[in-house]
C-alpha positions in Angstrom: -14.5 -90.4 -76.1 -12.8 -93.0 -78.2 -9.7 -93.0 -78.5 -9.7 -93.3 -82.0 -12.3 -90.5 -82.3 -9.7 -88.6 -80.3 -7.1 -89.5 -82.9 -9.1 -88.0 -86.3 -10.1 -84.9 -84.6 -6.5 -84.8 -83.3 -5.0 -85.4 -87.0 -7.9 -83.2 -88.7 -6.2 -80.2 -86.8 -9.6 -79.7 -84.3 -8.3 -80.0 -81.4 -8.2 -77.0 -79.3 -5.1 -77.4 -77.1 -1.6 -79.5 -76.9 -2.0 -83.4 -77.1 0.2 -85.6 -75.0 3.4 -87.0 -76.0 3.0 -89.6 -78.8 4.6 -93.1 -77.0 2.6 -95.5 -75.7 5.0 -96.1 -72.9 4.3 -92.2 -71.8 0.5 -92.9 -71.4 0.7 -95.7 -69.8 -0.6 -98.1 -71.8 -0.1 -101.5 -72.8 -1.9 -101.7 -76.1 -1.2 -100.2 -79.9 0.8 -96.9 -79.2 -1.6 -93.8 -79.7 1.2 -93.4 -82.8 0.4 -96.7 -84.4 -3.2 -96.0 -84.1 -3.0 -92.4 -86.1 -1.0 -93.9 -88.8 -4.0 -96.2 -89.3 -6.1 -93.2 -89.2 -4.5 -90.8 -91.4 -3.0 -91.7 -94.9 0.2 -90.0 -96.1 0.2 -88.1 -99.3 1.3 -89.0 -102.3 3.1 -85.9 -104.3 3.4 -85.1 -108.0 6.7 -85.6 -108.9 8.5 -83.4 -111.4 7.8 -83.5 -115.2 10.2 -85.6 -116.8 13.2 -82.5 -118.4 11.8 -79.7 -116.6 14.3 -79.6 -113.7 18.5 -79.7 -113.0 19.2 -82.5 -110.7 20.6 -81.1 -107.9 24.1 -83.2 -107.7 26.2 -83.8 -104.7 29.6 -81.9 -103.3 32.3 -82.7 -105.0 33.9 -83.2 -101.5 31.4 -85.8 -100.2 29.8 -83.3 -97.8 26.3 -82.5 -97.7 26.0 -80.0 -100.2 24.3 -76.6 -99.6 20.8 -75.6 -101.5 18.9 -72.2 -102.0 16.7 -73.3 -104.3 15.6 -76.0 -107.8 16.5 -75.3 -111.6 13.3 -75.7 -112.8 11.3 -74.3 -115.9 8.1 -75.2 -113.8 6.2 -72.5 -112.2 6.5 -74.2 -109.6 7.7 -72.9 -105.3 8.7 -74.9 -102.4 7.0 -74.1 -98.8 9.0 -75.1 -95.9 7.9 -74.1 -92.4 10.2 -74.0 -89.3 10.5 -74.1 -85.2 7.7 -75.4 -84.3 7.4 -73.9 -80.5 3.6 -72.3 -81.4 0.9 -73.9 -83.7 -2.2 -73.6 -85.1 -4.2 -76.5 -85.1 -7.0 -75.8 -88.2 -3.6 -75.9 -90.1 -3.4 -79.7 -90.1 -6.9 -79.8 -91.4 -6.3 -76.3 -94.2 -3.0 -78.7 -95.6 -4.9 -82.2 -95.9 -8.1 -80.2 -97.1 -6.4 -78.1 -100.3 -3.7 -81.3 -100.5 -0.8 -79.2 -99.9 3.0 -79.5 -100.0 4.6 -78.8 -97.3 8.2 -79.2 -95.6 9.0 -78.8 -91.9 12.2 -78.1 -90.0 11.7 -78.7 -86.9 13.0 -78.0 -83.2 13.4 -81.1 -82.0 12.9 -79.4 -78.0 9.1 -78.7 -79.3 8.2 -82.6 -79.8 7.3 -82.4 -76.0 3.7 -81.5 -75.7 3.2 -81.3 -79.8 4.4 -85.1 -80.9 0.8 -86.0 -82.1 0.7 -82.4 -84.0 3.3 -83.0 -86.1 2.8 -86.8 -86.5 -0.5 -85.9 -87.6 1.5 -82.6 -89.8 3.5 -85.8 -90.8 0.3 -87.7 -91.9 -1.3 -84.6 -94.0 2.3 -85.9 -96.0 5.3 -83.2 -94.3 8.4 -84.6 -93.7 9.9 -84.4 -90.6 13.5 -82.9 -91.3 16.0 -81.2 -88.5 16.8 -78.1 -87.0 18.4 -78.8 -84.3 17.4 -79.3 -80.8 17.4 -75.8 -79.4 17.5 -73.3 -82.1 21.1 -72.2 -81.6 23.2 -70.6 -83.7 25.4 -73.2 -85.1 28.6 -70.7 -86.2 28.7 -69.8 -82.6 29.7 -73.6 -81.4 32.4 -76.0 -81.4 31.8 -79.2 -83.6 31.2 -81.2 -80.7 28.5 -78.9 -79.9 27.1 -78.3 -83.5 27.2 -81.9 -83.7 25.1 -82.5 -80.8 22.8 -80.0 -81.7 21.9 -82.0 -85.0 22.6 -85.7 -84.1 20.6 -85.6 -80.8 17.5 -83.9 -82.9 18.1 -86.4 -85.8 17.4 -89.0 -82.9 14.2 -87.3 -81.1 12.4 -87.0 -85.0 13.3 -90.6 -85.9 12.6 -92.0 -81.8 9.0 -89.7 -82.7 8.2 -90.4 -86.5 10.1 -93.7 -87.8 12.4 -91.4 -90.5 15.7 -90.1 -89.9 16.1 -86.8 -91.2 18.2 -86.2 -94.1 18.3 -82.5 -94.2 19.5 -80.2 -92.1 18.4 -76.8 -92.3 20.5 -74.6 -89.7 18.5 -71.7 -87.6 19.2 -67.6 -88.4 20.5 -70.1 -92.1 24.2 -69.1 -89.9 26.9 -72.2 -90.4 30.1 -73.2 -91.1 32.3 -75.7 -92.5 32.0 -77.4 -89.2 28.6 -77.8 -89.3 28.7 -79.1 -92.9 31.0 -81.7 -91.3 29.0 -82.6 -88.4 25.2 -82.9 -90.4 27.6 -85.4 -92.2 28.0 -87.3 -89.5 24.4 -87.4 -88.5 23.4 -88.5 -91.3 22.4 -85.7 -93.4 22.5 -85.7 -97.2 22.1 -82.5 -97.9 21.2 -78.7 -95.9 18.6 -76.1 -97.2 18.4 -73.1 -96.6 16.1 -70.7 -99.0 15.5 -68.1 -101.5 12.8 -66.3 -100.2 11.0 -65.2 -96.7 7.2 -65.0 -96.1 7.1 -63.2 -92.6 3.8 -64.8 -91.5 2.4 -63.2 -88.5 5.4 -61.2 -88.2 7.0 -58.4 -89.1 10.2 -58.2 -92.3 13.0 -56.2 -91.6 11.6 -53.5 -93.4 9.2 -53.2 -90.7 5.8 -54.5 -92.9 3.9 -57.4 -91.6 3.0 -60.6 -93.2 5.3 -59.5 -95.8 7.5 -61.8 -98.7 11.0 -60.6 -99.0 13.3 -62.1 -101.7 17.0 -63.1 -101.2 17.8 -61.1 -104.3 16.1 -58.1 -103.7 13.6 -58.7 -106.0 9.7 -59.0 -106.4 7.7 -62.3 -106.6 8.0 -65.7 -106.8 10.8 -66.8 -109.4 10.4 -70.9 -110.9 12.2 -73.2 -108.0 12.5 -70.5 -104.8 12.3 -72.2 -101.4 10.4 -70.1 -99.1 10.7 -70.0 -95.5 7.7 -69.7 -93.2 7.4 -70.3 -89.4 4.6 -72.3 -87.2 3.3 -69.5 -85.6 -0.3 -68.3 -84.2 -2.6 -68.0 -87.2 -0.5 -69.9 -89.3 -3.5 -71.3 -91.3 -5.1 -68.0 -92.3 -1.3 -66.5 -93.0 -1.3 -69.7 -95.3 -4.3 -69.2 -96.8 -2.7 -65.9 -97.7 0.2 -66.6 -99.1 -1.5 -69.9 -101.4 -3.5 -66.7 -102.9 -0.6 -64.8 -103.7 1.3 -68.3 -105.2 -2.0 -69.3 -107.5 -2.1 -65.2 -108.7 1.0 -65.5 -110.2 0.5 -68.5 -111.6 2.1 -71.0 -109.8 1.5 -73.6 -107.8 3.0 -75.4 -104.5 5.1 -78.6 -105.1 7.3 -81.0 -103.3 11.0 -80.1 -102.6 11.7 -83.4 -101.5 10.4 -85.0 -104.9 13.0 -82.8 -106.5 15.9 -84.2 -104.4 17.5 -87.1 -105.5 18.1 -90.2 -102.8 21.4 -89.2 -102.5 20.6 -85.3 -101.1 18.0 -87.0 -99.0 14.9 -86.7 -101.7 12.9 -89.2 -103.4 13.7 -88.5 -106.9 16.1 -91.4 -108.7 
């Protein structure tokens, strides 16, 4: 099969198995890299920006360190879908995101780039930025300051090499961090730390023992404007994603791109 056809199939999420690493040097070719060819095949998405006056722009921390964000203050009925990790993936999910034009944000554990690099490149071209979720998904609060810095900086280096953009936003695994984490994040070029206000336990059971349960951090029910929702790359993600999209629509909400609600000083696109 010609390489472009192969790349299109991979980019649309129709490949059944793991794709090879992106870099041309690893493929043993001297022509254009597979990454550049895939970029030419799949155009970047551009997401709607918020209406003027409908949201409160998050502010930088007074101490100059990356602020910790748990939600976005907005009057619009929008929620933000963020997906973590990357050790399991659903090929049909890429096709779904592109077909339905749904904004998501990926927090990638960089060790899983090996073997799955083109899958996440296809998601990048479907509109998902690749942000930092460490190298190996360690609990940051248990590591030394140097250990934390290595986990964050090395992940950013890998993601930059593979996807052409240095991560600006960091999500600590398990939501666990301390002051050393925040300082290390800044040293690695991170502009904000993003947690979440609700979690969809897609493909697994919640602390309540319920499968595929949506659970708010504040103990409430349903969605609230500006919710940052945590999900994970797991088998069956396409069907799980359809499930939460149905809930979002039924409650009169819509997914929006969280990066469009963050100023550039915090790693977003808003002026």
